[in-house]
Every structure is written in C-alpha cells, then in structure tokens.
C-alpha positions as CSV (number, residue, x, y, z in Angstrom):
1,X,0.0,0.0,0.0
2,X,1.3,3.4,-1.1
3,X,0.8,6.7,0.8
4,X,-0.4,9.7,-1.1
5,X,2.0,12.6,-0.8
6,X,0.0,15.3,-2.7
7,X,-3.3,16.2,-4.1
8,X,-4.9,14.9,-7.2
9,X,-5.9,16.9,-10.2
10,X,-9.6,16.3,-9.4
11,X,-9.1,17.7,-5.9
12,X,-7.3,20.8,-7.3
13,X,-10.1,21.4,-9.9
14,X,-12.8,21.1,-7.1
15,X,-10.9,23.7,-5.0
16,X,-10.5,26.0,-8.1
17,X,-14.3,25.7,-8.8
18,X,-15.2,26.5,-5.2
19,X,-12.9,29.6,-5.2
20,X,-14.4,30.7,-8.5
21,X,-18.0,30.5,-7.3
22,X,-17.1,32.4,-4.1
23,X,-15.3,35.1,-6.1
24,X,-18.3,35.5,-8.5
25,X,-20.5,36.2,-5.5
26,X,-18.1,38.4,-3.5
27,X,-16.8,40.7,-6.2
28,X,-20.1,42.3,-7.3
29,X,-20.9,42.8,-3.6
30,X,-17.6,44.5,-3.1
31,X,-18.1,46.8,-6.2
32,X,-21.5,47.8,-4.8
33,X,-20.0,48.6,-1.4
34,X,-17.3,50.8,-3.1
35,X,-20.0,52.7,-5.0
36,X,-22.0,53.3,-1.9
37,X,-18.9,54.4,0.1
38,X,-17.9,56.9,-2.6
39,X,-21.4,58.3,-2.8
40,X,-21.4,58.7,1.0
41,X,-18.1,60.6,0.7
42,X,-19.5,62.8,-2.0
43,X,-22.5,63.7,0.1
44,X,-20.2,64.5,3.0
45,X,-18.1,66.7,0.7
46,X,-21.3,68.6,-0.5
47,X,-22.1,69.2,3.2
48,X,-18.6,70.6,3.8
49,X,-18.8,72.8,0.8
50,X,-22.2,74.1,1.9
51,X,-20.7,75.0,5.3
52,X,-18.0,76.9,3.6
53,X,-20.6,78.7,1.5
54,X,-22.5,79.6,4.7
55,X,-19.3,80.9,6.3
56,X,-18.7,83.1,3.3
57,X,-22.3,84.4,3.6
58,X,-21.8,85.3,7.2
59,X,-18.6,87.3,6.3
60,X,-19.9,89.1,3.3
61,X,-23.7,88.7,3.5
62,X,-23.7,87.3,0.0
63,X,-23.1,83.8,-1.4
64,X,-21.6,85.0,-4.6
65,X,-18.9,87.3,-3.2
66,X,-16.2,84.9,-4.5
67,X,-17.9,84.4,-7.8
68,X,-18.7,80.9,-8.8
69,X,-15.5,79.4,-7.5
70,X,-15.6,76.6,-5.0
71,X,-12.8,76.5,-2.4
72,X,-10.4,73.7,-2.8
73,X,-11.0,71.0,-0.2
74,X,-9.3,67.7,0.6
75,X,-12.5,65.8,-0.1
76,X,-12.8,67.2,-3.6
77,X,-9.2,66.1,-4.4
78,X,-9.9,62.6,-3.0
79,X,-13.0,62.1,-5.2
80,X,-11.8,63.7,-8.4
81,X,-11.8,60.4,-10.2
82,X,-15.4,59.7,-9.3
83,X,-17.2,63.1,-8.9
84,X,-17.0,66.6,-10.3
85,X,-18.1,69.2,-7.8
86,X,-19.5,72.5,-9.0
87,X,-21.8,75.4,-8.1
88,X,-24.9,74.7,-10.2
89,X,-26.6,78.0,-9.4
90,X,-25.6,81.0,-7.3
91,X,-27.0,84.4,-6.4
92,X,-26.6,86.7,-3.5
93,X,-29.1,84.8,-1.4
94,X,-29.2,81.3,-2.9
95,X,-26.9,78.6,-4.1
96,X,-27.1,75.0,-5.4
97,X,-24.1,72.7,-5.2
98,X,-23.8,69.7,-7.4
99,X,-21.7,66.5,-7.5
100,X,-21.8,64.9,-10.9
101,X,-20.6,61.3,-11.1
102,X,-17.9,60.3,-13.6
103,X,-18.1,57.0,-15.5
104,X,-16.4,55.2,-12.6
105,X,-19.3,56.1,-10.3
106,X,-22.4,55.1,-12.4
107,X,-24.8,53.9,-9.7
108,X,-28.2,55.3,-10.7
109,X,-28.2,58.3,-8.4
110,X,-26.9,60.7,-11.1
111,X,-25.9,64.2,-10.0
112,X,-26.4,64.9,-6.3
113,X,-27.5,68.4,-5.4
114,X,-27.7,70.5,-2.2
115,X,-29.0,74.0,-1.8
116,X,-28.8,76.8,0.8
117,X,-32.0,75.6,2.5
118,X,-30.4,72.1,3.0
119,X,-32.7,70.5,0.4
120,X,-31.0,67.4,-1.0
121,X,-31.7,66.1,-4.5
122,X,-30.5,63.8,-7.2
123,X,-31.2,64.7,-10.8
124,X,-33.2,62.1,-12.6
125,X,-34.5,60.6,-9.4
126,X,-38.2,61.4,-9.0
127,X,-39.5,60.1,-5.6
128,X,-38.5,61.4,-2.2
129,X,-37.7,57.8,-1.1
130,X,-35.2,57.4,-4.0
131,X,-33.6,60.7,-3.2
132,X,-33.2,59.6,0.4
133,X,-31.7,56.4,-0.7
134,X,-29.1,58.3,-2.7
135,X,-28.2,60.5,0.2
C-alpha cells in the first residue's frame, strides 16, 4: 500500500471551482460597497462645501462674493476620479451645489445636489424615497 503525498488533479479542480464560485458572488458585492462608500463621501463633501458657503455668507452677506468658484478642499481632491463638484446656481441669497458622477461612479443616483436651504436632491430621481436612498 502506497501513501499519497500530494493532491490529485480532481481535488485541485474542485478547489478552483469553489474559489471561482465564491469570487463570483463576492466581487459584485464589493463593487456595490465601493460605489455606496464613494457616494457617501461625495454627500459629506457637499455638506462641507455648503458649510464653507455659509461661512462666506456670514462674512460678506452674499453667497456669490467669491464668484462661482468653490474653495479647494481635501474631499474634492480625493474624489476627483469619481465626482465633479461645482456650483450649479448661485446668487446673492441662494446657491445650489452639485456633485456629478464620472463614468467610474455610475450607480443610478446621477448628479447629487444640495442648496442653501439644506434641500437634498438627485437629478433624474423622482421620488423622495429614492432621493433619500441616494443621500
């Protein structure tokens, strides 16, 4: 009687098949998690930019005293590959900030918006529940 000192080809193929099945389940879940995490970072960045706009308003009593230029923040730099931040509309008393997703961040929420009244939105999303899910 001979002792086996290794694994057979069949055992190796079964192990590869199991790893492949697990990977096919885990990878899409991971991608979905990354999209949600980046969207959460973009919403936090919009909130930070809105706070900076409010601080500017308190100093000059106008939102557009700096023109339509957003201050450079760390969160914008971290998300440049996934979102483009801009001032969608601005006047002396109102503003609307937007975070437009790039092709890397196509998750169905489209462009996220936030205005001076704290109203959150997502372009192309019609129901309040869907907007809440995006935010």
